[in-house]
N, CA, C and O atoms as a GROMACS GRO file, in nm:
protein
  208
    1MET      N    1  -0.108  -1.297  -0.289
    1MET     CA    2  -0.063  -1.220  -0.176
    1MET      C    3  -0.008  -1.308  -0.066
    1MET      O    4   0.070  -1.262   0.017
    2GLY      N    5  -0.048  -1.429  -0.063
    2GLY     CA    6   0.011  -1.526   0.028
    2GLY      C    7   0.003  -1.489   0.174
    2GLY      O    8  -0.102  -1.445   0.222
    3SER      N    9   0.113  -1.507   0.244
    3SER     CA   10   0.115  -1.486   0.389
    3SER      C   11   0.106  -1.338   0.428
    3SER      O   12   0.084  -1.308   0.545
    4ASP      N   13   0.123  -1.246   0.333
    4ASP     CA   14   0.117  -1.103   0.362
    4ASP      C   15  -0.022  -1.044   0.340
    4ASP      O   16  -0.038  -0.922   0.347
    5VAL      N   17  -0.121  -1.126   0.314
    5VAL     CA   18  -0.255  -1.077   0.280
    5VAL      C   19  -0.310  -0.980   0.385
    5VAL      O   20  -0.385  -0.889   0.351
    6ASP      N   21  -0.275  -0.998   0.511
    6ASP     CA   22  -0.325  -0.909   0.616
    6ASP      C   23  -0.254  -0.774   0.617
    6ASP      O   24  -0.292  -0.686   0.694
    7ARG      N   25  -0.152  -0.757   0.532
    7ARG     CA   26  -0.078  -0.631   0.523
    7ARG      C   27  -0.086  -0.570   0.384
    7ARG      O   28   0.000  -0.489   0.347
    8VAL      N   29  -0.189  -0.608   0.304
    8VAL     CA   30  -0.206  -0.555   0.169
    8VAL      C   31  -0.342  -0.488   0.158
    8VAL      O   32  -0.446  -0.552   0.179
    9SER      N   33  -0.340  -0.360   0.124
    9SER     CA   34  -0.462  -0.282   0.106
    9SER      C   35  -0.491  -0.271  -0.044
    9SER      O   36  -0.401  -0.245  -0.123
   10THR      N   37  -0.617  -0.290  -0.081
   10THR     CA   38  -0.659  -0.277  -0.220
   10THR      C   39  -0.779  -0.182  -0.226
   10THR      O   40  -0.839  -0.154  -0.123
   11PRO      N   41  -0.813  -0.133  -0.345
   11PRO     CA   42  -0.932  -0.046  -0.353
   11PRO      C   43  -1.059  -0.115  -0.303
   11PRO      O   44  -1.149  -0.048  -0.253
   12GLN      N   45  -1.068  -0.247  -0.315
   12GLN     CA   46  -1.184  -0.320  -0.269
   12GLN      C   47  -1.178  -0.354  -0.120
   12GLN      O   48  -1.280  -0.381  -0.058
   13ARG      N   49  -1.058  -0.354  -0.064
   13ARG     CA   50  -1.037  -0.391   0.077
   13ARG      C   51  -0.933  -0.298   0.138
   13ARG      O   52  -0.817  -0.334   0.154
   14ARG      N   53  -0.978  -0.178   0.171
   14ARG     CA   54  -0.885  -0.076   0.222
   14ARG      C   55  -0.852  -0.100   0.369
   14ARG      O   56  -0.941  -0.124   0.452
   15LEU      N   57  -0.725  -0.094   0.398
   15LEU     CA   58  -0.678  -0.106   0.536
   15LEU      C   59  -0.630   0.031   0.583
   15LEU      O   60  -0.587   0.112   0.501
   16PRO      N   61  -0.638   0.059   0.712
   16PRO     CA   62  -0.587   0.187   0.762
   16PRO      C   63  -0.435   0.192   0.752
   16PRO      O   64  -0.366   0.094   0.781
   17ILE      N   65  -0.384   0.306   0.710
   17ILE     CA   66  -0.239   0.325   0.700
   17ILE      C   67  -0.187   0.354   0.841
   17ILE      O   68  -0.238   0.444   0.908
   18PRO      N   69  -0.086   0.279   0.886
   18PRO     CA   70  -0.033   0.302   1.021
   18PRO      C   71   0.025   0.443   1.036
   18PRO      O   72   0.095   0.493   0.948
   19ALA      N   73  -0.006   0.507   1.148
   19ALA     CA   74   0.046   0.641   1.175
   19ALA      C   75   0.198   0.641   1.174
   19ALA      O   76   0.261   0.548   1.224
   20GLY      N   77   0.256   0.744   1.117
   20GLY     CA   78   0.401   0.759   1.113
   20GLY      C   79   0.470   0.681   1.004
   20GLY      O   80   0.593   0.681   0.998
   21SER      N   81   0.395   0.613   0.918
   21SER     CA   82   0.455   0.534   0.809
   21SER      C   83   0.512   0.626   0.702
   21SER      O   84   0.462   0.736   0.678
   22VAL      N   85   0.617   0.578   0.638
   22VAL     CA   86   0.678   0.650   0.526
   22VAL      C   87   0.629   0.586   0.397
   22VAL      O   88   0.644   0.465   0.378
   23ARG      N   89   0.570   0.668   0.308
   23ARG     CA   90   0.510   0.619   0.183
   23ARG      C   91   0.615   0.621   0.072
   23ARG      O   92   0.679   0.723   0.048
   24THR      N   93   0.631   0.507   0.004
   24THR     CA   94   0.723   0.495  -0.108
   24THR      C   95   0.650   0.427  -0.224
   24THR      O   96   0.602   0.315  -0.211
   25VAL      N   97   0.643   0.497  -0.339
   25VAL     CA   98   0.583   0.438  -0.459
   25VAL      C   99   0.687   0.346  -0.523
   25VAL      O  100   0.796   0.391  -0.556
   26VAL      N  101   0.653   0.219  -0.541
   26VAL     CA  102   0.746   0.124  -0.600
   26VAL      C  103   0.711   0.092  -0.746
   26VAL      O  104   0.794   0.037  -0.819
   27TYR      N  105   0.588   0.126  -0.787
   27TYR     CA  106   0.546   0.108  -0.926
   27TYR      C  107   0.434   0.206  -0.955
   27TYR      O  108   0.346   0.227  -0.871
   28ARG      N  109   0.436   0.264  -1.074
   28ARG     CA  110   0.330   0.357  -1.113
   28ARG      C  111   0.297   0.336  -1.260
   28ARG      O  112   0.387   0.327  -1.344
   29SER      N  113   0.168   0.329  -1.292
   29SER     CA  114   0.121   0.328  -1.430
   29SER      C  115   0.014   0.436  -1.441
   29SER      O  116  -0.009   0.511  -1.347
   30GLN      N  117  -0.051   0.442  -1.555
   30GLN     CA  118  -0.158   0.540  -1.575
   30GLN      C  119  -0.273   0.518  -1.477
   30GLN      O  120  -0.339   0.614  -1.437
   31ASP      N  121  -0.298   0.395  -1.440
   31ASP     CA  122  -0.416   0.361  -1.361
   31ASP      C  123  -0.391   0.321  -1.216
   31ASP      O  124  -0.482   0.331  -1.133
   32VAL      N  125  -0.269   0.277  -1.185
   32VAL     CA  126  -0.247   0.218  -1.052
   32VAL      C  127  -0.107   0.249  -1.001
   32VAL      O  128  -0.012   0.267  -1.077
   33GLU      N  129  -0.096   0.255  -0.868
   33GLU     CA  130   0.033   0.265  -0.800
   33GLU      C  131   0.043   0.150  -0.701
   33GLU      O  132  -0.056   0.114  -0.638
   34ILE      N  133   0.161   0.095  -0.688
   34ILE     CA  134   0.191  -0.003  -0.583
   34ILE      C  135   0.278   0.074  -0.484
   34ILE      O  136   0.382   0.128  -0.520
   35VAL      N  137   0.234   0.078  -0.359
   35VAL     CA  138   0.297   0.162  -0.259
   35VAL      C  139   0.338   0.078  -0.138
   35VAL      O  140   0.264  -0.010  -0.095
   36ALA      N  141   0.455   0.107  -0.085
   36ALA     CA  142   0.500   0.046   0.040
   36ALA      C  143   0.493   0.152   0.150
   36ALA      O  144   0.546   0.262   0.134
   37TYR      N  145   0.428   0.118   0.260
   37TYR     CA  146   0.425   0.206   0.376
   37TYR      C  147   0.513   0.142   0.483
   37TYR      O  148   0.476   0.040   0.541
   38ASN      N  149   0.628   0.202   0.507
   38ASN     CA  150   0.723   0.148   0.605
   38ASN      C  151   0.695   0.211   0.741
   38ASN      O  152   0.698   0.333   0.757
   39GLY      N  153   0.669   0.126   0.838
   39GLY     CA  154   0.638   0.174   0.973
   39GLY      C  155   0.710   0.092   1.079
   39GLY      O  156   0.791   0.005   1.049
   40ALA      N  157   0.678   0.123   1.201
   40ALA     CA  158   0.742   0.057   1.315
   40ALA      C  159   0.717  -0.093   1.318
   40ALA      O  160   0.799  -0.168   1.370
   41ASN      N  161   0.603  -0.138   1.262
   41ASN     CA  162   0.569  -0.280   1.264
   41ASN      C  163   0.598  -0.351   1.132
   41ASN      O  164   0.545  -0.460   1.108
   42GLY      N  165   0.680  -0.291   1.047
   42GLY     CA  166   0.714  -0.353   0.919
   42GLY      C  167   0.650  -0.278   0.803
   42GLY      O  168   0.614  -0.161   0.814
   43VAL      N  169   0.638  -0.347   0.691
   43VAL     CA  170   0.588  -0.286   0.567
   43VAL      C  171   0.444  -0.328   0.542
   43VAL      O  172   0.408  -0.445   0.554
   44MET      N  173   0.362  -0.229   0.506
   44MET     CA  174   0.227  -0.254   0.459
   44MET      C  175   0.223  -0.215   0.312
   44MET      O  176   0.274  -0.109   0.276
   45TRP      N  177   0.166  -0.298   0.228
   45TRP     CA  178   0.158  -0.273   0.083
   45TRP      C  179   0.019  -0.222   0.049
   45TRP      O  180  -0.080  -0.259   0.112
   46ALA      N  181   0.013  -0.136  -0.053
   46ALA     CA  182  -0.117  -0.086  -0.098
   46ALA      C  183  -0.120  -0.077  -0.249
   46ALA      O  184  -0.024  -0.032  -0.312
   47VAL      N  185  -0.231  -0.121  -0.307
   47VAL     CA  186  -0.260  -0.102  -0.448
   47VAL      C  187  -0.356   0.015  -0.451
   47VAL      O  188  -0.468   0.006  -0.400
   48GLU      N  189  -0.314   0.127  -0.512
   48GLU     CA  190  -0.393   0.249  -0.511
   48GLU      C  191  -0.418   0.299  -0.652
   48GLU      O  192  -0.333   0.284  -0.740
   49GLU      N  193  -0.534   0.358  -0.673
   49GLU     CA  194  -0.563   0.419  -0.801
   49GLU      C  195  -0.475   0.543  -0.816
   49GLU      O  196  -0.458   0.618  -0.720
   50THR      N  197  -0.421   0.565  -0.936
   50THR     CA  198  -0.339   0.682  -0.962
   50THR      C  199  -0.430   0.805  -0.964
   50THR      O  200  -0.537   0.803  -1.025
   51ALA      N  201  -0.387   0.910  -0.897
   51ALA     CA  202  -0.466   1.033  -0.892
   51ALA      C  203  -0.473   1.096  -1.031
   51ALA      O  204  -0.374   1.094  -1.105
   52PRO      N  205  -0.589   1.152  -1.067
   52PRO     CA  206  -0.603   1.213  -1.200
   52PRO      C  207  -0.518   1.336  -1.217
   52PRO      O  208  -0.519   1.398  -1.323
   0.00000   0.00000   0.00000
């Protein structure tokens, strides 16, 4: 994750999603989604479990 570690949310380390962010799924599998939340302060990334 490198220098962006403070902007990456994972199931083990959930970060609050900034208010007003636009959610975009950039990758989806059976088990996981990689999501970009675009907001006023830039992009926050999230690794999320795929909903059943």
